[in-house]
N, C-alpha and C positions, 0 to 999 in steps of 0.2 A: 083634739093638741089640750090640753089641763092649762090653767096660769093662777095661781093662789099668790094670795096678799098675803106673806105671815104677819109683815111687822112692818111698819116706818117709826120714822120724826121727819117729817114730810107737811106742810103748811108752807105759807107765799108769806110768812112770817121768818121763819127761817131765810128765805133770803131779803127782804127790807132793811134784817138786822141786824144782819152780816153786811151786808153795806154799808151801811150810818154809821159800821167803827170806824169807816175810814173815814170821815169826817167829826166822828164826835168822837174819835175815842173811850176813854174809860167813862163816858156821858152813858154812852149807850146800853139800852136795854131792852129785851128783850115783849117787843108790843107784838099784838095781835095785828097784823096788817088791816085795813082800813081799804074808801072806794079810791081816797088820795095818793094810799102806795101801789097803783097801779101804774103809774108814770113813772114810780121810784124803775117798778120793775119791765114794761116797757123798753127806756132807756138805757136798763142793762141790756138787755133780750138788743137790742138794735145797735148800739155801739161795741156789741163782743164785748162787757162786759162779763166775761165765765163767772168768776170765782166762786163768789156770792150762790147759787147755786148749785155749789158744792156739797153746801153744809146742810140738803132735803135730803134723807136715805129713804131706800124704800128695799126691801127682803122678797125675792121674789121665792115660792116654790113650782116648779113644773117640769111637766111630764112631756117628753117628744119622742119621736125618731132620731134613733142614736143621731144621723144626716145635718137634721135643724142645733142638735149640742154640739155639732160641729162648727156648723155655720156662727151661731150664738156667740162661743167662745173665742174666734176672733176680735170679737170686740175686750179690748183686755185694762184702757185704761179706763178706771175708775172702774172696772166689774171687782169685784171678787165669787170663784166659783165655788160650789161642792158638788163633788156627783158620788154620786152608787156606784161602785168598783163591781165591776164582775170580775176581779180576784177575791173577793172575801164576801156576796153572796148568787147562790143561784141565780141566771137571771131569769124570767120568768116569759112562756109562751107569749108576748106581746107584740104582734106588726100593725103597718100601717100599708091600710089600703087605704088609695083612692076615694072620693065620695063621688056621688055621678057630678059634683058640681065642677070637678076638679079640670079645669082644662087641660088637653092631653098635647097636644101638636105647633112644638115651637117655629119662628115666623121673625124675624127678621136676625140681625150682628151681633155675638159677642156684648152686650154693657146694652143694647139696645132692644132686649128680647117683645115682642108678646104672641101670646096661648089662643089657638083657639082651640073650638071643643073638641074636635076630633067625632072622630064617627063612632054608633051602637060599639060596630062590631069591631074595636081600637078596644073601646071601656070594656067587651066579654075579653078583651083578650089581654089586658092592663091587668084585671082582676082573678082571670086564668092561674095566669104565668105567674104573680107575685103567689098568692096563693101554691102553688106550687112549691117554685123551691123556698116558703118559709120554712110550710111542715118538712121538706126535703132536709133544712136546717136542722130549724128543730129540732127534727128523731137524730141528728147524727149528732148533735150538740148531745141532746142525754143519754146517747149509748154511750157518747166517753167518759158522759160522769159518773156510769154505773159501769163503768169499766176501772174506776179508780183515778180515773185521770183529772187532775188537777183542775180548777174553774179556771184559774189562769191562760191554760192552755183550752180545754172543752170552747171557751169564746171565741178562739180567730174564727171557729166554725159558723157564729150569723153575724147577718148582711148587716147592714147600716137603716135595715127600716126598722129592725127591733129599738124599743121602748127603751128609754133612761130617761132617768130620774136626777131634779140634783136644784140647789138653793141657788140662787144669783142675787145679787147683791154692787147695786147701785147707787148712785147720787143722780139729782136732776139731769144734772148736765151730762152726763156720760147717756144716761136711760133718750135723753134730747137728739143727743148725738146717732141712738142706735133708730132711733125711732126714724131718723132723715133718713136710714139708709133700710128701711126695714118694710114699709113702706111706702106705696105710690099713693101719693094724693096729688091733691088740687090744686091745693097751695105752696106745695112745693115750689120754691124758687130752684131748684135742681131737683131737675126728676128724677126719680131710683126705678127700677123693676129688681127687687124683689122674689127667692120662689117661693112661691104663695103658700107654703110649710111655714119657716120663716114666718111670714109675712099674719099669720092665724097664729104665732105667738106674742107679738108685736100691738097685734090689735084689739088684744088681752090685758099687755100691762100698759097699755092706750088709757084705757080706760080707768082705773085706777088712778094712775096721772092726772086724771083730765076732774076726779073728781077731792084730789087729795090737793091739787094744786089749782085750782083753775082760775085765776088768775095769770099764771106764769103759763099755763098750756095754754089761751086764752091770745097769750105776746108771740107765742111759740112761731102761731100759725098766725097769728097775722104778720109775720114779720120771716115768716118765707121758711120755716120749719128748718130754720138755719141755726145749732148751733152754738148758743154766745160761747 
């Protein structure tokens, strides 16, 4: 999974300045956040005054399999997306195969899954069958293209394991909600059981968030990773 931070207007001062307009009105000025502002950010996080966090924005460029992108785009409030289109460009035959660290066996009930590693035989089978399916699908995609079939029809031959790319723009509040659902973290008040592939994307985004807004990030963890 590949994640790049393309641009941002995101720092802790965006939160504190937005919050202070409530009490100062026209006297509010944008000032850099100080150590004292940690108290204000913690108050906002703890009591779930969420709107000040919406004034910090980030745009990410993401490359991931289509099945990850589809999970991603279930997050709509506070998010904007633009994705590459198989109608207008030929899709490159780049497919996802789990690496040796990916646990393969699903155990438990829906919504509370745990995973076990699986056997080496199962790991070989995953690589073999996925590679075979991808090769077949890719070949037939290009056969359709070579016959003059439109890209928007030919793409129907490709599976959800093919990579796509997209821009995702969010604010700090919507990002925290995303992270609360798409990561499994010991500090979370409410446990989450994300698919590992989208968690790999979320972990990279979280590192960017941690760097850009360290006080907000610390408060997010301190108060159970619940978005305000």
